[in-house]
Structures are given as structure tokens and as C-alpha cells.
C-alpha positions as CSV (number, residue, x, y, z in Angstrom):
1,X,-68.6,26.3,-14.4
2,X,-65.3,27.9,-13.2
3,X,-62.3,26.7,-15.0
4,X,-59.6,25.1,-12.9
5,X,-61.3,25.0,-9.5
6,X,-61.6,21.3,-8.5
7,X,-63.4,19.7,-5.6
8,X,-61.9,16.9,-3.4
9,X,-62.4,14.5,-6.3
10,X,-60.8,16.7,-8.9
11,X,-64.1,17.5,-10.6
12,X,-64.8,21.1,-11.7
13,X,-66.8,23.1,-9.2
14,X,-69.6,25.5,-10.3
15,X,-69.9,29.0,-8.9
16,X,-73.1,28.0,-7.1
17,X,-71.2,25.3,-5.2
18,X,-68.4,27.6,-4.3
19,X,-70.9,30.2,-3.1
20,X,-72.2,27.9,-0.5
21,X,-69.0,28.3,1.5
22,X,-68.0,31.7,0.2
23,X,-67.1,34.6,2.5
24,X,-68.1,38.1,1.9
25,X,-65.7,41.0,2.2
26,X,-66.2,44.7,1.8
27,X,-63.9,46.4,-0.7
28,X,-64.3,49.8,-2.2
29,X,-67.7,50.1,-0.5
30,X,-68.9,46.9,-2.3
31,X,-69.7,43.5,-0.9
32,X,-67.7,40.8,-2.7
33,X,-68.0,37.1,-2.4
34,X,-64.7,35.2,-2.4
35,X,-64.0,31.5,-2.2
36,X,-63.5,30.1,1.2
37,X,-60.0,29.3,2.3
38,X,-60.9,25.6,2.5
39,X,-62.1,25.6,-1.1
40,X,-58.8,27.4,-2.2
41,X,-56.8,24.9,-0.2
42,X,-58.5,22.0,-1.9
43,X,-57.9,23.4,-5.3
44,X,-54.2,24.0,-4.6
45,X,-53.8,20.5,-3.2
46,X,-55.3,19.0,-6.3
47,X,-53.3,21.3,-8.6
48,X,-50.1,20.0,-6.9
49,X,-47.9,22.6,-8.5
50,X,-44.8,23.8,-6.8
51,X,-46.1,27.3,-6.3
52,X,-49.3,25.9,-4.8
53,X,-47.5,23.5,-2.5
54,X,-45.4,26.5,-1.3
55,X,-48.5,28.5,-0.5
56,X,-50.3,25.7,1.4
57,X,-48.7,26.0,4.8
58,X,-49.6,29.7,5.1
59,X,-53.2,29.1,3.8
60,X,-53.7,26.2,6.3
61,X,-52.3,28.4,9.1
62,X,-54.8,31.2,8.2
63,X,-57.7,28.7,8.0
64,X,-56.8,27.2,11.4
65,X,-56.6,30.6,13.0
66,X,-60.2,31.3,11.8
67,X,-61.5,28.2,13.6
């Protein structure tokens, strides 16, 4: 289980659950799985910290541009 990554209900999310929506990027000639923007947005909404709230508009904009 990853610490501090909640789902919509605030329950911890396992790596396997995050991997379902993960995106793959290539960095330094390696494929790396990263959490989807939607999963990151959900975790920041749940955390409800000032720094997370400040990041949300940009993250939502990036997500919407992908659609």
C-alpha cells in the first residue's frame, strides 16, 4: 500500500489500483509508470492542504487539455 494516496472515499490506494490508470513516460531511456493526473487530483482534493488547493487549478487544466 502506498502511504498518503487516497481514493475518492479517502481510503488508501494500493500500487496495483493506481497502476490501472497509470501513464507511462520515457525518461533516461527507461519506461516509468506514473500516477494519472486524475488520481493525483483526487489525492490532492482529499488532502485539502493549502499547497494542494493551490495546485488543483493547474492540474485540472492539464487533465482537461488531455481529453
